[in-house]
N, C-alpha and C positions, 0 to 999 in steps of 0.2 A: 504494500500500500504506500502510495506517495506520502511523504511527511506532511505536505500541505493539507491533504485530505484528512489525515489523522488529527492534525492541529484543529482543523475546522470541526471535526466530530467532537473533540474535547471541549471546544468553545460552546458548541451546541448543547452538550451535556451540562456544562456549567450554567447555561441559561435555562436548563430544565427539560431538555428534550429526551424523552424516554426512548424514542426511536434511535437517536444517535448513540445512546448508551448500549442498546441492543446490538447495534452494528459493531461497536467496539468489542463487545463480548464475543460476538460471532467471529470477529477477526482474530482474536487472541485466545479463545477458549482452548483450542487444541494444544497450543504451545504451553499454556499455563498448566493444563492437565498433564501433558508429557513431562514437564519439569517437576511437578508435584509427584507424579508416579515415580520418577527417578529417585526421589528422596525416600518416599514412603513404601514403595514396592508393593502396593496394594491398591486395586482398582477402586474399591469403595472409599478408602481413605483419600485417594487422589481426587475423586469426584467431590468429596466433602471439602477438601482443601481448596479446590478450584472455586466452588461456590462461596466459601468464606472469603476468598481473595476478591471476588467480584463484588461482594457486599462491602468489603472494606474500601475497595476502589470507588464504588458508587458514593460512599459517604465522604471520602477524602478528595475526590476529584474536584470539588468546588474550590479547594485551596491549592490544587496542583498549579504550580507556577510555570511549568515547562522549562525549568532551568536545565534539567537533565532530560534525556529522551523518555518518552512514555514507556517504551518497552523495558528500558533499564529499571525504571521506577516500578513497573508492574511485576517484573521478575524478582526484584528485591522483596516485594511484598509476598510473592509466591514462595520464595526460598525461606523467608522468615516464618510464614504460616506452616510450611511443610516441616520445618525444624521444630516448631511448637507441637505439631501433631506427633512427631517422633518422641518428644519429651513426654507427652501425655501417654503414649503407648508404652514407653519404658516404665512409667509409674504404675500402669495397670498390669498387663500380662506380656511377658516376653514371647514374641511370636516367631523369632528367628529360628530357622531350621538349618543347622550347619550342613555344608555341602556333603560331608561324609555320611550324614544320616538321610539324605534325600534319595528318593527313588530314581531320580534322573542322573545322579552322579556317575559319570563314566559310561552311561548307556550310549549317548551320542558319540562319545569319543571311541568307544570300543567297536562300534558298528561303522566307523568311518564317518567323517563329518561332512554334511552338505551345508548349504547356506543357512537354512533354518536352524539346524543344530548348532552351527557355529555361532549364530546370533544368540541362541540360548546360553551357550557357554560364556560368551562375552558379557551378556547381561548378568549372568550369575557372578562372574568375577567382579564386575562393576559393583554389584550390590554387597559384596563382601568387604569392600573398602570402608574405612571409617567415613563417617558422614561428610566431613569437610572435604576430604580427598575425592569422594564420589561426586559431591556437588561441583567441585572445580573441574574434574574430568568431563562431567556431563555438559556443563555450561560452555567449556572451551571447545571440546571436540564433537559433541553431539549437536549442541545448539549453535555453535560457530561464533560465540562471542569472543572478542579480543581479551587479552589479559587485563587491560584497563577496565573494560566493561564488567568482567567477572569480579574484579576488585571492588567496583562500585556496587554491584549487586549484593555481594557478600559483606560489604563494609570492612574490608581488610586491605592491606597493602599489596601492591603488585608482586613484591618479593615473596609474600606469604602465598599468594596464588601460585607463583612459579614453583615454590617449594612443594606445595601440596600436589600440584600437577605432576611434577617429577616423581615424587614418592608414589602417588597413585598409579601412574602408568607403569612404574617399575614393579609394583606389587601385582598389577594385572598381567604383565608379561610373564612374571614368575608363575602365577597361578595357571595361566593358559599354557605355558611350556610344560608344566607338570601334567596338565590334562592331556596334552598332545602326546607326551611320553607314555602316559598311562594307557592311552588308546593304541599305541604301536604294538 
């Protein structure tokens, strides 16, 4: 979407247009959901986070000054909301199933990996990363944000982003190499 069109939609929302807000939601819902899912690794939670994000955006958009890009602002809200959801989840019940206990561990590798199976293994390795490393890898390599944009979204320095990106990718390579060796 051209930046001018997005700015106009934001101005229309600030003036009270529900149709303009609906259009903004439709334009960004998929990426917000995908980012949330990358953090929480659960479809229901990702849907809840996305809904919460757009409620927050609706209430805060009137004071949005457009100093930063709308997408950066939106994804910062999404990242923070998803991290809050993870904290809530940790306080209630731990739902993480270690790869060794999963029924899928090694099945795809031992039977030869095709594209779909490879994606599953990459996603699994990604979700085994610590939260901040996972967030940085997702934002940088999946969503295509620059290091500067990732640092703005996560409210940390570019050096911190680079460190977590390096460590996260290194852990993923090691995990995927292990899986490849396991399947040979």
